[in-house]
N, C-alpha and C positions, 0 to 999 in steps of 0.2 A: 114182455121180450126182449127188448130192445135194449131195457135197462138190464138185465141180463148179462146181455154181451159190454158194454158199457164196464160194467165193470172187473169183467175178465178180459179185457184190452191190458196187457203187456208195455210199458212205458220203457219200448226199447231205447228211446233218445238217454232216459233216466242213466238205464241197464250200462251204456256205451260209455259215460260220463264215468258211471263209477269203476269200468275197469280199464279206462283211461287213468283215472284217479292213483287207482291201486298199483300197475306197471308204472307209473312213474316215481311212485314211493319205496317201491320194494323192490325193482327192477337194480336201483343202486347200492344198495341194503345185500342183493344178491351179491352185489358183481366184488363188493369188499369184503364181505363175508367170506366169499369162495379164493381173495385173496389172502386174506391173512391165514388159510391153510393152504394154502398153495405151496406144493417145496419149488414146483417147475413148473413155469404156461407162460411157452413161448408160441406167439403167430404160426399160421394161422390158426392151431387147437382153440374150437371151443368153449372145451373144457380144460383145465389142470393135466400134464401129463403125470404128474406125482403130488398128490397129498399130503401131509404129515404135522410135524410142532415143530421145524427144525426152526422156522422164525421166531414163535414163539420164544424158543426157549432162547437164544438169539438177543432178542431187545428184550427180557424177561432180566438178562442176566449184563442187563447195565447196568451200572450204579444211577445214570442220571432219570432214567424211567425211574425207579423206585423212590429218588427222591423228590420230583415229579409228583407222581405219585402222592405221598404222606407231603407235599405242598399242598395239592389241592383239596385232603382231606382236612387240611389244618385250615385251608383258610377260608372253606366251605361251614365246618363247626364253628369257627368264631364268630365267620360271618352273620351266621341263621342264629346265633345264639345271642348275639347283639341287637342285631334286628325284632327279634323275639320281644327284647329287652324295655327298646324302646315303642319299637312298634304297638306292639299289642295293648298297653295301656294308654296310647293316643287313641287306636282304635275303638275299644268302650266309651270315652270320652264322645267320641266322634259316633258313638251310637245311642249313647244315652242322656249327654250332657246340652246346656243350651247354652255360648258364649256369644259374643260381638267376635265377631269375620271368621263365624263357624264351616260355614260353606265355603266361602274364597280361599281357607286355609284347611280345608280338603280336598278340593280339590286342584289347589297347588301343587300337591303327591304328585297328580298326572302330568304336570308341566316337563318332569325328566321322562316324559317315554313321548313325548308332542314334540321334540324337537329332533331334528336328525344328532343319532348319539356319539359320533366321531367326533363330532365337532363341539360336544357339551366337556367329552370328556380332556380334547384338547385344550378348554376355557378351566377346567378344572388343572389340568398337569400343568397350567403355569403359575398356579396357587400353588402348589406343590410344592412347585422346584425351587419357591421361594421360603415355604417349610421345611427345605431339605427333606422332606416325603418320597420324593423320585429313587427306589430302584429299594422302597426297604416295605418290613413285609406289613406293618400296619396305615400305609399309603396306599397299598392294593386291597385291605381291608375296608378301609374309607371309602374311596372309590367303588369296592363291589357292594356296599352298603346302598347307591343310592336307586342301584338295580331291585333292591330286594323291598322298597317303597310298594311298590302297586300292591304287590302278592300280602304283604302283610299289613298292610293299611287297608284295602278294597275290599279284600275277601273278610279278613275279618268284623268290618265294621255290617255286614250282611249276617254276619253271624249270631251278634250279639245283638241286631233289630231281631230277629225271627224267634227269638226264644221268648216264651208263653210268661208275660208280666203276669196273667193271674198265678201260675204256679207260683212268682216270687212275692207277687203279695200275700199271698195265701200264705205261705213260710215266717211272712215277717209278721199276719197277725197271732200266729200264734206261738211266737215271741224268739223265734229264730234272730241273731243277729246280723250285721249287713254282710261281715266275711263268711258266716255258716254257708248264708244263704247264695251264696258265689259262689262257694265250692261243690255246695250241693244240688242246687238247681242250674243255677245260670253255667256252669261252665262245664257241665257233661252236654249239655243240648246242644254246646257250640263249638265243641269241643274237637270231634270230627273233623267239622270243616277248616277250625283254626290248626287243625291239627297236616290237614292239604295243606293249608297257607305253605308252612311252614316247611314242609317234602318239598313243595315248590319254587319254595325259597332253596334252599339246600342243592336242588340239583340246578336252576338257572346258575347260582353260585360257580360251582363244579361246571361246568359248562361257558360261563363268563372267560371269551377270550381275550375282549378289546381294551378294557380297562388292565387283564393283569400285563401285558404285554406294554401297557402307554405306558406304566407307570412303576411299572414292576422290573423290566425288562432290565438288564443285565442278571440281577444276582437273584430275582426272583421270577421260578418257571414252575409253569401248572404244567398239568398233562396237556391239556389245549393250545396251549404254546407249544409246549412242545413239538406235539404232533404236525403244527404245523413246520417247525423247524427240520423235521421228519421228512415229510412230503417236499419242498423245497431245495435243503440241502441232500438229502438219499440219493442213489440214482436206485436203490432198491424200494416198490414199492412195497413189498410186505411191512415192511416195519411202518410206516405209516397206519397201515389196514391194520393192524394187529391192536394198535394203540387207539384204533378206531372203535376198536371191537369193546377194548375196556375203556371204552367211554360210553358204551354202550350200556354199562350195568343199570349205573344207578338211575336211567328212562327206563329200564323194565322193571327195577325196583320201584318205581316211581307209578307206573302204571298198573301194579299189581294192586300199589294199595290203594290208588282213585279209584280201580274198578271198586274194589269191596265201597268204598266209600260212597260212592257214585247208586253203589247199586245197594245202597241200604238206605239212600234219597237222605242222608245227611246232608250233601252237597248243597243241592237243590234247596232243602231246607233254608239252608242258609241264605239264599240268596233269596230264600222272599216264596219257595216254589212249592 
């Protein structure tokens, strides 16, 4: 009887923490989302006096907004492509090959995440200044590549290590070439986890702000950098709120994809789960 009562005991502390955490995360999003669709919202009213799309029309009619969106998408696409081109072969080598200094080199990719990011960016900016890369598209590409290393090295390494070696050996035993084994056995198993890493890199690059501002300003202006200038220089809150909602779209798409990958078990398998 005592055991049954213990099993039915409700963890009110855990529920309380969950509610507080939800409010901390959700409440700011609700406020920003409300501002984006508020034509008129004056203190002390709890809800806007008028809802509408007035500020959406005004924000999307600005040429600098579309220029920033185009720049962010272009940077994210180029950085993600180059990161995949450089890092995926390296990840395969780390997962399958033994060579001198392998462990040290592998963990060195974490070094960029172990130090204060802005200090690292300032040091890199000093080098870029001598190379005339400040205020250039490719300067921002190079600085944003640094932020993709953790996703595009560590996650694919785990994915390649989790591939069933017995299936690869069986395919080789029946005469399949190494390229055929990779495309038919290795890549289909590691693919979903690698796709998640690519998507995380794209979204992370899309939101990256410090490098784009420090290396690219004022010639290169991404959507997050533009949003900061709107918040700091515009007396109308709705402009910044509209840009914030626009920035949520890539995260929403990424969450939908990540949910499918995680629910399928492929992502956990990539980490040996």
